[in-house]
ZADO-1210 file (C-alpha; in nm, 4 decimals, padded with zeros to 6 digits):
<atoms>
<atom x="03.3020" y="05.5947" z="03.1342" code="MET" pos="1"/>
<atom x="03.1472" y="05.5826" z="03.5471" code="SER" pos="2"/>
<atom x="02.9866" y="05.2776" z="03.6553" code="ARG" pos="3"/>
<atom x="02.6462" y="05.4495" z="03.6089" code="ALA" pos="4"/>
<atom x="02.6618" y="05.5192" z="03.2547" code="GLN" pos="5"/>
<atom x="02.8274" y="05.1361" z="03.2435" code="TYR" pos="6"/>
<atom x="02.5295" y="04.9903" z="03.4457" code="ASN" pos="7"/>
<atom x="02.3153" y="05.1690" z="03.1573" code="SER" pos="8"/>
<atom x="02.4583" y="05.0926" z="02.8651" code="ALA" pos="9"/>
<atom x="02.4253" y="04.7308" z="03.0141" code="GLN" pos="10"/>
<atom x="02.0509" y="04.7686" z="03.0946" code="GLN" pos="11"/>
<atom x="01.9907" y="04.9038" z="02.7048" code="THR" pos="12"/>
<atom x="02.1945" y="04.6145" z="02.6363" code="ARG" pos="13"/>
<atom x="01.9925" y="04.4047" z="02.8463" code="ALA" pos="14"/>
<atom x="01.6279" y="04.5519" z="02.7271" code="THR" pos="15"/>
<atom x="01.7243" y="04.5409" z="02.3433" code="ARG" pos="16"/>
<atom x="01.8263" y="04.1257" z="02.3363" code="ALA" pos="17"/>
<atom x="01.4690" y="04.0735" z="02.5255" code="LEU" pos="18"/>
<atom x="01.2816" y="04.2727" z="02.2793" code="VAL" pos="19"/>
<atom x="01.4395" y="04.1219" z="01.9984" code="ARG" pos="20"/>
<atom x="01.3963" y="03.8261" z="02.1925" code="SER" pos="21"/>
<atom x="01.0397" y="03.8347" z="02.1674" code="THR" pos="22"/>
<atom x="00.9374" y="03.9601" z="01.9407" code="GLY" pos="23"/>
<atom x="01.1468" y="03.6391" z="01.7160" code="ALA" pos="24"/>
<atom x="00.9826" y="03.4125" z="01.9958" code="ARG" pos="25"/>
<atom x="00.6110" y="03.5647" z="01.8320" code="LEU" pos="26"/>
<atom x="00.6703" y="03.6022" z="01.5008" code="ALA" pos="27"/>
<atom x="00.7583" y="03.1753" z="01.5426" code="GLY" pos="28"/>
<atom x="01.1626" y="03.2704" z="01.5053" code="ARG" pos="29"/>
<atom x="01.4144" y="03.1499" z="01.6729" code="GLU" pos="30"/>
<atom x="01.6911" y="03.3406" z="01.8331" code="ARG" pos="31"/>
<atom x="01.9402" y="03.3939" z="01.6646" code="GLY" pos="32"/>
<atom x="02.3807" y="03.2496" z="01.7636" code="ARG" pos="33"/>
<atom x="02.4900" y="03.3508" z="02.0909" code="ASP" pos="34"/>
<atom x="02.7456" y="03.6066" z="01.9824" code="ARG" pos="35"/>
<atom x="03.1026" y="03.5233" z="02.0921" code="ALA" pos="36"/>
<atom x="03.0538" y="03.2115" z="01.9682" code="ILE" pos="37"/>
<atom x="03.2977" y="03.0612" z="01.6768" code="HIS" pos="38"/>
<atom x="03.1937" y="02.8460" z="01.4526" code="ARG" pos="39"/>
<atom x="03.1986" y="02.4513" z="01.5020" code="ASP" pos="40"/>
<atom x="03.1759" y="02.4946" z="01.8708" code="SER" pos="41"/>
<atom x="03.0166" y="02.2207" z="02.0735" code="TYR" pos="42"/>
<atom x="02.8637" y="02.1936" z="02.4212" code="ASP" pos="43"/>
<atom x="03.1372" y="02.0155" z="02.6449" code="VAL" pos="44"/>
<atom x="02.9009" y="01.7440" z="02.6791" code="HIS" pos="45"/>
<atom x="02.8191" y="01.6651" z="02.3055" code="ASP" pos="46"/>
<atom x="02.9916" y="01.3784" z="02.1863" code="SER" pos="47"/>
<atom x="03.1165" y="01.6060" z="01.8911" code="ARG" pos="48"/>
<atom x="03.4033" y="01.7496" z="02.1721" code="ALA" pos="49"/>
<atom x="03.4822" y="01.3945" z="02.3186" code="GLN" pos="50"/>
<atom x="03.8274" y="01.4322" z="02.1238" code="VAL" pos="51"/>
<atom x="04.0328" y="01.3005" z="02.3930" code="SER" pos="52"/>
<atom x="04.2663" y="01.0689" z="02.3411" code="GLN" pos="53"/>
<atom x="04.5747" y="00.9132" z="02.5299" code="ARG" pos="54"/>
<atom x="04.8969" y="00.8714" z="02.4001" code="LEU" pos="55"/>
<atom x="05.0483" y="00.5253" z="02.4327" code="ALA" pos="56"/>
<atom x="04.9176" y="00.3444" z="02.7153" code="ASP" pos="57"/>
<atom x="04.8779" y="00.6422" z="02.9278" code="GLY" pos="58"/>
<atom x="05.1248" y="00.6035" z="03.1502" code="SER" pos="59"/>
<atom x="05.3961" y="00.8072" z="03.2511" code="GLU" pos="60"/>
<atom x="05.6972" y="00.6856" z="03.1765" code="ALA" pos="61"/>
<atom x="05.5127" y="00.5765" z="02.8099" code="ALA" pos="62"/>
<atom x="05.3533" y="00.9162" z="02.7554" code="THR" pos="63"/>
<atom x="05.6980" y="01.1436" z="02.8401" code="HIS" pos="64"/>
<atom x="05.8237" y="00.9027" z="02.6130" code="ALA" pos="65"/>
<atom x="05.5647" y="00.9476" z="02.3318" code="TYR" pos="66"/>
<atom x="05.6099" y="01.3064" z="02.4031" code="VAL" pos="67"/>
<atom x="05.9896" y="01.2836" z="02.3466" code="ASP" pos="68"/>
<atom x="05.9395" y="01.1526" z="02.0092" code="ALA" pos="69"/>
<atom x="05.6854" y="01.4132" z="01.9040" code="LEU" pos="70"/>
<atom x="05.9115" y="01.7405" z="02.0061" code="VAL" pos="71"/>
<atom x="06.1823" y="01.5433" z="01.8508" code="LYS" pos="72"/>
<atom x="05.9978" y="01.4485" z="01.4923" code="THR" pos="73"/>
<atom x="05.8103" y="01.8576" z="01.4992" code="ALA" pos="74"/>
<atom x="06.2449" y="01.9465" z="01.5456" code="ARG" pos="75"/>
<atom x="06.3665" y="01.7988" z="01.2757" code="GLU" pos="76"/>
<atom x="06.0532" y="01.8426" z="01.0545" code="PHE" pos="77"/>
<atom x="06.0961" y="02.2272" z="01.1013" code="ASP" pos="78"/>
<atom x="06.4694" y="02.2270" z="01.0554" code="LEU" pos="79"/>
<atom x="06.4000" y="01.9540" z="00.7236" code="PHE" pos="80"/>
<atom x="06.1876" y="02.2260" z="00.5749" code="GLU" pos="81"/>
<atom x="06.3991" y="02.5406" z="00.6091" code="ARG" pos="82"/>
<atom x="06.6810" y="02.2814" z="00.4407" code="GLY" pos="83"/>
<atom x="06.5143" y="02.3152" z="00.1751" code="LYS" pos="84"/>
<atom x="06.5137" y="02.6841" z="00.1169" code="GLY" pos="85"/>
<atom x="06.1567" y="02.7686" z="00.2961" code="LYS" pos="86"/>
<atom x="06.0507" y="02.9589" z="00.5945" code="ALA" pos="87"/>
<atom x="06.0852" y="02.7444" z="00.9056" code="ARG" pos="88"/>
<atom x="05.6591" y="02.5712" z="00.9455" code="PRO" pos="89"/>
<atom x="05.6242" y="02.5561" z="01.3522" code="LEU" pos="90"/>
<atom x="05.9128" y="02.8247" z="01.4378" code="LYS" pos="91"/>
<atom x="06.0916" y="02.8027" z="01.7776" code="ASP" pos="92"/>
<atom x="05.7552" y="02.8762" z="01.9390" code="THR" pos="93"/>
<atom x="05.5497" y="02.6164" z="01.7939" code="GLY" pos="94"/>
<atom x="05.7867" y="02.4116" z="01.8978" code="ILE" pos="95"/>
<atom x="05.8083" y="02.6170" z="02.3085" code="VAL" pos="96"/>
<atom x="05.4053" y="02.5709" z="02.3335" code="VAL" pos="97"/>
<atom x="05.4060" y="02.1958" z="02.1594" code="LEU" pos="98"/>
<atom x="05.5817" y="02.1393" z="02.5185" code="GLU" pos="99"/>
<atom x="05.3687" y="02.3460" z="02.7010" code="ALA" pos="100"/>
<atom x="05.0517" y="02.1769" z="02.5739" code="LEU" pos="101"/>
<atom x="05.1726" y="01.7979" z="02.6075" code="LEU" pos="102"/>
<atom x="05.4332" y="01.8569" z="02.9156" code="ARG" pos="103"/>
<atom x="05.1859" y="02.0790" z="03.1839" code="HIS" pos="104"/>
<atom x="04.9859" y="01.9608" z="03.4820" code="HIS" pos="105"/>
<atom x="04.6656" y="02.0048" z="03.2729" code="TRP" pos="106"/>
<atom x="04.7985" y="01.7092" z="03.0176" code="HIS" pos="107"/>
<atom x="04.6079" y="01.3990" z="03.2412" code="GLU" pos="108"/>
<atom x="04.7879" y="01.1067" z="03.0707" code="PHE" pos="109"/>
<atom x="04.5345" y="00.7863" z="03.1726" code="LYS" pos="110"/>
<atom x="04.2648" y="00.9195" z="02.9865" code="THR" pos="111"/>
<atom x="04.4401" y="01.1783" z="02.7700" code="GLY" pos="112"/>
<atom x="04.2448" y="01.4604" z="02.8241" code="ARG" pos="113"/>
<atom x="04.4392" y="01.8352" z="02.7496" code="ILE" pos="114"/>
<atom x="04.2321" y="02.1477" z="02.7098" code="ASP" pos="115"/>
<atom x="04.4364" y="02.4562" z="02.9029" code="PRO" pos="116"/>
<atom x="04.3228" y="02.8357" z="02.8433" code="ALA" pos="117"/>
<atom x="04.5330" y="03.0915" z="02.6481" code="ILE" pos="118"/>
<atom x="04.6067" y="03.2672" z="02.9451" code="SER" pos="119"/>
<atom x="04.7678" y="02.9354" z="03.0616" code="GLN" pos="120"/>
<atom x="04.9803" y="02.8451" z="02.7892" code="LEU" pos="121"/>
<atom x="05.0554" y="03.1954" z="02.8239" code="MET" pos="122"/>
<atom x="05.1757" y="03.1608" z="03.1619" code="LYS" pos="123"/>
<atom x="05.3975" y="02.8768" z="03.1187" code="ALA" pos="124"/>
<atom x="05.5623" y="02.9791" z="02.7962" code="THR" pos="125"/>
<atom x="05.5914" y="03.3461" z="02.8976" code="GLY" pos="126"/>
<atom x="05.4025" y="03.4560" z="02.5214" code="TYR" pos="127"/>
<atom x="05.1486" y="03.6600" z="02.4726" code="VAL" pos="128"/>
<atom x="04.8697" y="03.5778" z="02.3606" code="ARG" pos="129"/>
<atom x="04.8797" y="03.6738" z="01.9565" code="GLN" pos="130"/>
<atom x="05.1555" y="03.4529" z="01.9753" code="THR" pos="131"/>
<atom x="05.0517" y="03.1462" z="02.1114" code="ILE" pos="132"/>
<atom x="04.7520" y="03.1532" z="01.9070" code="VAL" pos="133"/>
<atom x="05.0047" y="03.1812" z="01.6092" code="ASP" pos="134"/>
<atom x="05.1616" y="02.8843" z="01.7612" code="ALA" pos="135"/>
<atom x="04.8832" y="02.6440" z="01.7944" code="LEU" pos="136"/>
<atom x="04.7771" y="02.7414" z="01.4272" code="ALA" pos="137"/>
<atom x="05.1003" y="02.6633" z="01.2839" code="ARG" pos="138"/>
<atom x="05.1153" y="02.3400" z="01.4910" code="LEU" pos="139"/>
<atom x="04.7510" y="02.2602" z="01.3525" code="GLU" pos="140"/>
<atom x="04.8120" y="02.3316" z="01.0150" code="ARG" pos="141"/>
<atom x="05.0782" y="02.1077" z="00.9893" code="HIS" pos="142"/>
<atom x="04.9158" y="01.7719" z="01.1655" code="GLY" pos="143"/>
<atom x="05.1076" y="01.7963" z="01.4572" code="PHE" pos="144"/>
<atom x="04.7777" y="01.9312" z="01.7088" code="ILE" pos="145"/>
<atom x="04.4352" y="01.9545" z="01.6757" code="GLY" pos="146"/>
<atom x="04.1184" y="02.0700" z="01.8440" code="TRP" pos="147"/>
<atom x="03.7708" y="02.0846" z="01.9201" code="VAL" pos="148"/>
<atom x="03.6124" y="02.4591" z="02.0593" code="ARG" pos="149"/>
<atom x="03.3982" y="02.3725" z="02.2685" code="ARG" pos="150"/>
<atom x="03.0950" y="02.5253" z="02.4893" code="THR" pos="151"/>
<atom x="02.9556" y="02.5197" z="02.7990" code="ILE" pos="152"/>
<atom x="02.5876" y="02.6813" z="02.9029" code="ARG" pos="153"/>
<atom x="02.5443" y="03.0001" z="03.0713" code="ILE" pos="154"/>
<atom x="02.4309" y="02.9078" z="03.4494" code="SER" pos="155"/>
<atom x="02.2591" y="03.3139" z="03.4825" code="ASP" pos="156"/>
<atom x="02.2137" y="03.4352" z="03.2132" code="PRO" pos="157"/>
<atom x="02.0470" y="03.7481" z="03.1142" code="VAL" pos="158"/>
<atom x="01.7326" y="03.7433" z="02.9359" code="PRO" pos="159"/>
<atom x="01.7375" y="03.7595" z="02.6286" code="GLY" pos="160"/>
<atom x="02.0969" y="03.7393" z="02.6348" code="GLY" pos="161"/>
<atom x="02.3224" y="03.4534" z="02.5039" code="PRO" pos="162"/>
<atom x="02.2732" y="03.1503" z="02.6906" code="ILE" pos="163"/>
<atom x="02.5713" y="02.9494" z="02.5981" code="ARG" pos="164"/>
<atom x="02.9797" y="03.1189" z="02.5854" code="GLN" pos="165"/>
<atom x="03.2644" y="02.9431" z="02.5042" code="GLN" pos="166"/>
<atom x="03.5212" y="02.7554" z="02.6921" code="THR" pos="167"/>
<atom x="03.8241" y="02.6144" z="02.6957" code="ASN" pos="168"/>
<atom x="03.9075" y="02.3766" z="02.3481" code="ASN" pos="169"/>
<atom x="04.0031" y="02.0378" z="02.4080" code="SER" pos="170"/>
<atom x="04.3269" y="01.9077" z="02.2374" code="TYR" pos="171"/>
<atom x="04.4041" y="01.6259" z="02.0788" code="PHE" pos="172"/>
<atom x="04.6950" y="01.4030" z="01.8734" code="VAL" pos="173"/>
<atom x="04.6317" y="01.2454" z="01.5926" code="ASP" pos="174"/>
<atom x="04.8746" y="01.0394" z="01.4046" code="GLU" pos="175"/>
<atom x="04.6711" y="01.0380" z="01.0864" code="THR" pos="176"/>
<atom x="04.6459" y="01.4055" z="01.0292" code="ARG" pos="177"/>
<atom x="05.0352" y="01.4078" z="01.0859" code="ILE" pos="178"/>
<atom x="05.0765" y="01.1697" z="00.7551" code="ALA" pos="179"/>
<atom x="04.8063" y="01.3400" z="00.5997" code="SER" pos="180"/>
<atom x="04.9254" y="01.7332" z="00.6594" code="ARG" pos="181"/>
<atom x="05.3237" y="01.6841" z="00.7104" code="ALA" pos="182"/>
<atom x="05.3382" y="01.2961" z="00.5374" code="GLY" pos="183"/>
<atom x="05.4323" y="01.0136" z="00.5933" code="ARG" pos="184"/>
<atom x="05.7776" y="01.0631" z="00.6093" code="ASN" pos="185"/>
<atom x="05.7120" y="01.2398" z="00.9108" code="VAL" pos="186"/>
<atom x="05.4581" y="01.0322" z="01.0645" code="ARG" pos="187"/>
<atom x="05.7098" y="00.7009" z="00.9941" code="ASP" pos="188"/>
<atom x="05.9229" y="00.9144" z="01.1533" code="ARG" pos="189"/>
<atom x="05.7659" y="00.9923" z="01.4506" code="LEU" pos="190"/>
<atom x="05.7173" y="00.5851" z="01.4678" code="ARG" pos="191"/>
<atom x="06.0921" y="00.5312" z="01.4028" code="GLN" pos="192"/>
<atom x="06.1496" y="00.7315" z="01.7736" code="LEU" pos="193"/>
<atom x="05.9038" y="00.5425" z="01.9224" code="LEU" pos="194"/>
<atom x="05.9837" y="00.2198" z="01.8296" code="ALA" pos="195"/>
<atom x="06.3242" y="00.2759" z="01.9813" code="ARG" pos="196"/>
<atom x="06.2031" y="00.4490" z="02.2841" code="ALA" pos="197"/>
<atom x="05.9825" y="00.0960" z="02.3937" code="LYS" pos="198"/>
<atom x="06.2659" y="-00.0946" z="02.3004" code="ALA" pos="199"/>
<atom x="06.5160" y="00.1424" z="02.6179" code="ARG" pos="200"/>
<atom x="06.2059" y="00.1262" z="02.8199" code="MET" pos="201"/>
<atom x="06.2221" y="-00.2672" z="02.7671" code="VAL" pos="202"/>
<atom x="06.6410" y="-00.2944" z="02.8274" code="LEU" pos="203"/>
<atom x="06.5856" y="-00.1105" z="03.1001" code="ARG" pos="204"/>
<atom x="06.3101" y="-00.3133" z="03.2354" code="ALA" pos="205"/>
<atom x="06.5491" y="-00.6449" z="03.2119" code="LYS" pos="206"/>
<atom x="06.8096" y="-00.4641" z="03.3227" code="GLN" pos="207"/>
<atom x="06.6862" y="-00.3472" z="03.6478" code="ARG" pos="208"/>
<atom x="06.8149" y="-00.5712" z="03.9824" code="PRO" pos="209"/>
<atom x="06.5412" y="-00.7929" z="04.1192" code="THR" pos="210"/>
<atom x="06.4908" y="-00.8291" z="04.4970" code="ALA" pos="211"/>
<atom x="06.6078" y="-01.0974" z="04.6816" code="PRO" pos="212"/>
<atom x="06.3289" y="-01.3391" z="04.7482" code="PRO" pos="213"/>
<atom x="06.2697" y="-01.3742" z="05.1096" code="PRO" pos="214"/>
<atom x="06.4668" y="-01.6146" z="05.3604" code="PRO" pos="215"/>
<atom x="06.2019" y="-01.8396" z="05.4190" code="PRO" pos="216"/>
<atom x="05.9856" y="-01.8695" z="05.7855" code="PRO" pos="217"/>
<atom x="06.1625" y="-01.9890" z="06.1204" code="SER" pos="218"/>
<atom x="06.0434" y="-02.3496" z="06.2252" code="PRO" pos="219"/>
<atom x="05.7824" y="-02.2879" z="06.5090" code="ALA" pos="220"/>
<atom x="05.9541" y="-02.3870" z="06.8446" code="PRO" pos="221"/>
<atom x="05.8519" y="-02.7370" z="06.9617" code="ARG" pos="222"/>
<atom x="05.6381" y="-02.7382" z="07.2725" code="PRO" pos="223"/>
<atom x="05.8368" y="-02.8218" z="07.5518" code="ALA" pos="224"/>
<atom x="05.7622" y="-03.2033" z="07.6248" code="ALA" pos="225"/>
<atom x="05.5187" y="-03.3146" z="07.9412" code="THR" pos="226"/>
<atom x="05.6104" y="-03.6837" z="07.9616" code="THR" pos="227"/>
<atom x="05.5898" y="-03.8025" z="08.3141" code="GLY" pos="228"/>
<atom x="05.9547" y="-03.8589" z="08.2691" code="LEU" pos="229"/>
<atom x="05.9847" y="-03.4700" z="08.2214" code="ALA" pos="230"/>
<atom x="05.8027" y="-03.4421" z="08.4554" code="ALA" pos="231"/>
<atom x="05.9786" y="-03.6582" z="08.7480" code="ALA" pos="232"/>
<atom x="06.3194" y="-03.4871" z="08.6384" code="LEU" pos="233"/>
<atom x="06.1852" y="-03.1206" z="08.7302" code="ALA" pos="234"/>
<atom x="06.0872" y="-03.2654" z="09.0394" code="ALA" pos="235"/>
<atom x="06.4140" y="-03.3753" z="09.1046" code="LEU" pos="236"/>
<atom x="06.5375" y="-03.1029" z="09.0212" code="GLY" pos="237"/>
<atom x="06.3224" y="-02.8814" z="09.2348" code="ALA" pos="238"/>
<atom x="06.4260" y="-03.1293" z="09.5726" code="ALA" pos="239"/>
<atom x="06.8037" y="-03.0234" z="09.4847" code="VAL" pos="240"/>
<atom x="06.7291" y="-02.6874" z="09.5237" code="ASP" pos="241"/>
<atom x="06.5834" y="-02.6967" z="09.8111" code="ARG" pos="242"/>
<atom x="06.8748" y="-02.8986" z="09.9091" code="GLY" pos="243"/>
<atom x="06.6900" y="-03.2550" z="10.0392" code="SER" pos="244"/>
<atom x="06.7022" y="-03.5653" z="09.7654" code="GLY" pos="245"/>
<atom x="06.3982" y="-03.8037" z="09.7325" code="PRO" pos="246"/>
<atom x="06.4279" y="-04.1878" z="09.8435" code="SER" pos="247"/>
<atom x="06.5199" y="-04.3812" z="09.5930" code="LEU" pos="248"/>
<atom x="06.2601" y="-04.6498" z="09.7851" code="ASP" pos="249"/>
<atom x="05.9592" y="-04.4607" z="09.8714" code="ASN" pos="250"/>
<atom x="06.0514" y="-04.1050" z="09.7994" code="GLY" pos="251"/>
<atom x="06.1358" y="-04.0295" z="10.1461" code="LEU" pos="252"/>
<atom x="06.3493" y="-03.7841" z="10.2960" code="SER" pos="253"/>
<atom x="06.5856" y="-04.0557" z="10.5400" code="PRO" pos="254"/>
<atom x="06.5927" y="-03.9316" z="10.8724" code="PRO" pos="255"/>
<atom x="06.8886" y="-03.6509" z="11.0300" code="SER" pos="256"/>
<atom x="07.1390" y="-03.8099" z="11.2411" code="GLU" pos="257"/>
</atoms>
């Protein structure tokens, strides 16, 4: 298709959308759902899209410890299910995607915000898009992650065309979902690993050497005495340096012979 044909097709679609929108408005009907928008999608500012929740206390050390425990729990769950003669529910790709989702820069530890694009996960893992989508679906099915689909308003929509478009999902981790989908024993194992990690962090904090207290400040030097005796001694020293000494009787030097 040439550029001119493409532009003509775009104009035709816009014209049809405008005609449908005008007809619906004259008939008292609202325009239908925007195309390419998934069901149960919410505007990024909608309260229903605010699902971010930080892991642990939001600090870097505690968040990394939580992610370590969650990934270990996911691996154990995956292997345990395979040991029962079943297919691995998460597979290696699911574990890798879980780590990529929680360990990279798009995870804001302090707020818990996690909203990477699929393309970012593809770049982080080296997987193709369908592999990422399938891995996320398995993680969600077994409760290790959840997400909410979100939309944003198009800043300059085509007249009569869509006014919203899909944007990145917002992901979160909820232990209640793990318990209800993977099992309470899996949730309990996660909490056990978290308790051990917390105990190790407390122990390391106690063993960390503390800096010695700073030395006390040295006393300030005392100001030189300004008594009359000190002044007289200073004058006597100056006279000795000049080669003459003051008389002890009247303060005058004796006549030279």
